[in-house]
N, C-alpha and C positions, 0 to 999 in steps of 0.2 A: 933499777933504782940503785943509786950509789950507796956505799956504806955510810956516808955521812947523813944522807937523807933518811935512811932506815934508823940510824941512831937518833936523829932529831925527832922523827915520828914517834919512836918508842919513848923518848924522854917526855914529849908532849902528852902522850897517853898516860904515862905514869903520873905526871903533874896534875892532869885532870882528875884522875882517880883519887889522888891524895887530897886535892882541894875540894872536890865535890863527891864524896863517897856516896851521897844519897842518889846521885845519878847512876852510879854503878849498881847499887842495890836495886834500884828501880828496873834497870835493864836485866839484871839477873832474875828478879821476880817475874817480869814479863816473859822471859825465856822459859821459866819454869811453867807458867800458865800455858804458854803456847805448846809446850811439850805434853802437858796433861790434856789440853784441848785436842791435839792431834791423836793421842792415844784413845780418847773417848770417841772421836769421830770414827776411827778405824775399827774399834770394837763395837760400834753402833750403840754405845751406852748413852751418848748425848743425842737427844731426840730431834734436834734441829739440823737440817742439812743446808749448809751455806752455799746454795747454788751459785749465787752471784760471785762469791769469792773463788769458788772452784773453777768456774768458767773463766773469770778474769786471770786467775793464776795460770791456767792452761794456755790462754792466749798470750800472756806475758812471756811465759817460758818458750812457747813456740816462736814468738817474735824474736826473742833473744838468740835462739839457736839458728834461726833462718838467716841465711846470708843476704837476703834481699830486704833492705830497710828503706823507710821513707827518706832518711838521711844516712848515707853510707858511713860506716864506722871509720873509714879512712880519713874523714874530716874529724880530726881529733875530738874536740870538745862537743861540737854540735852533733856529731855522729853518735855519741853516747847519750846525749840528752834525751832523745826519743826513747831509748831503751830504759833509762833511769826513770823517766816520767811514767811509763807503764808499770815498772816495778813499784814505784811510789804509790800509784793508784791501788795496786794489788795489796801492798802492805797496809795502806789506810783501811781498806776493806777488811783485811784480816784483823786489824786492831779492833774494829767494831765487833767482829765476830767473837774475838777473845774476851772482850768486855761482857758480851752477852753470856758467854760460857762461864765466866767468873761469877756472874750474878746467879746463873742456874746452879752452879756448884755450891755457892754459899746458901742458897735456898734449900738445896738438898741436904745440907749438913744440919739445918735447923729442925 
């Protein structure tokens, strides 16, 4: 990446944060929930085991590090599309799990 592209990307990111601070706050809150979720899973405090997300995460990670892809990464945009699709599916699954965790956490506080 050239220096101008990096500067341009940083400027765009800062502009987005300044214009839409709610998006940044939401991202930080989600990151915080995800962190608590993972800690609760590892400590076995959270009673629900998200098998679907765990398996999907393992498959996505294995697919990312495996040099054999359905579409080779050498084909610039298309080669990464299959990787990002799998990661997107995994993240969507994790988002549902984190929402369930947040509900469990809120119920536990009451």
